[in-house]
N, C-alpha and C positions, 0 to 999 in steps of 0.2 A: 408801442415803443417799449423795448426791453430796458431793464435797469442798466445794462452795459451801455446802451445807446444814450441814456440820460447822462451817465457819467462822462462819456466821450463828448457829448454835446456841451456839458457844463465846463469841461476843460477847454474846449474850443472857445467858449464864451469868455472864460478867464483870460486866455491868451489875447483874444480880440479886444477885450476890455483894457488889457495892459497896453496894447498897441495904440488904441484910441486915447487912452489916458496920458500917455507920455508924449506922443507926437515927435519925439526925437529918440535917438539911440542912447542918450545919456540917462534915461530913466531906468526902471526896474529891469528891462530886457538887457540894456547895456551892462548893468551891474551883474546880472546873471551870467552874461557872456564872459565877463572878466573873472568872476568867481569860478566858473567851470573850467576856464583855461588854467587858472592857478591850481585847481584840483587835478587836472590832467598832468600838469608839470610835476606836482608832488607825487602822484601815483607812478609816473614814469621813473622818477628817482627811486621810489620804494621798490619798484619792480626790478630795476637794474641792480640794486643792492641785494635783493632777494635771489636773483639769478646768480650773482657773484658768490653769495653765501652757499647756494646749492652746489655750484661747481667746486668750491673749496671743500665742502663736506664730501662730495663724491670722490674727489682725489684722496682725501684722508681715509675714506672707507676702502678704497682700492688698496692703499698701502697697508692698512690694518688687515685686510683680507689676505694679502700676500704673506704678511707676517704670521697670521694664524695658520695658513696652509703650510708654511715652513715648519712651524712648531708641530703640527700634526704629522708631517712627514718624518721629522726627527724622532718623535715619540713612536711612530709606527715602525721605523727602522730599528729603534732600540728593542721594541717588543718582538720584532721578527728575529732579532739576534738572540732572543731568549732572556733579555734583561728587562723583565716586567717592572722591577723597582725603578730602574732608570727612566723607563717610559712614564711611569706615574710622576716621578720627580720633574721631568720635563714639562708635563702637562700642568702640574701644580705650580711650578715656577712661572709659567707663562699664561696662567689663567687670566691675568690682567689684560693681556693682549686680546684674548678671546672676548672678554667683557667689553673692552673698548670697541672692538669691531661691532658687537651687537648694539651698543649705545649709538655708534655712528650711523648704523643702518636705520635705527629709529629716528635719529635726527635728520637724516637724509629724506626719509618719508615725510616728516613734518615740513621740511624746507620745500619739498616738491609740492606739497599741498598748498603752502603759502604762495608759491609762485603762481600756481593755477588760479587761486582766488584773486590775486592781484591783477593778473592778466584779464580775467573776466570783468573785474571791477573797472579796470582801465578802459576796456572796450565800451562798457556802458557809459562811463563818464565822457569819453571822446564823442560818443553819439549825442549826448546831452549838450556838449560844447558846440558841436556842429549845428544843432538845432537853435541854440541861443545865438550863434553867430549869424545864421540865416535870418533869424528874427530881427537882429540888430541891423543887418544890411537892408532888410525889407523896410524897416522904419526909416533908415537913412535915405533910401531911394524914394520912398513916399514923401518925405519931407522936402527933398530937392525938387520933386515934381510940383509941389504946391507953391514953391517960391517963384 
C-alpha cells in the first residue's frame, strides 16, 4: 500500500466515521454543507464584483489609450510641420495622460488575475459544496430507511 493509498483510505474512514457518528444530516456533514454553500455564495458575489471592476478598468483603459493616441498624433503632426518645440510641449503637457494609461493597464492586468483566481476558487468550492450536499442527502436517505 502506497502512502497515497493510506491517505485516501484514512480520508474515506474519516467521512464514514462522520456518517456513522451523526446518523442525521444535522451533524458535521450538515454543518459542512451549509458552510460551503455560504462560501459559494460569498465567492460568487466577490467574482461578480471583480468582473465588474475588470470591465470598468478595461473601459477606462480604452479611453486613456484613445487619448494617448490623440496626443501622439497631435505631437507627430506638429513635428511633421517642423515645430519640434510645439511637439515637445504637447507631449510634456499630456504626459499625465500617458502615465494614466500605463497605470490603468497595470491595474487591468491585476484585475484580470484576480478574476481568474476567484473563478478557480469558486469552482473548487462549488465542488466541495456538491460533495457535502451529497453526503447530507446520503445521511438523510439512510436515516429515513432505518425508520
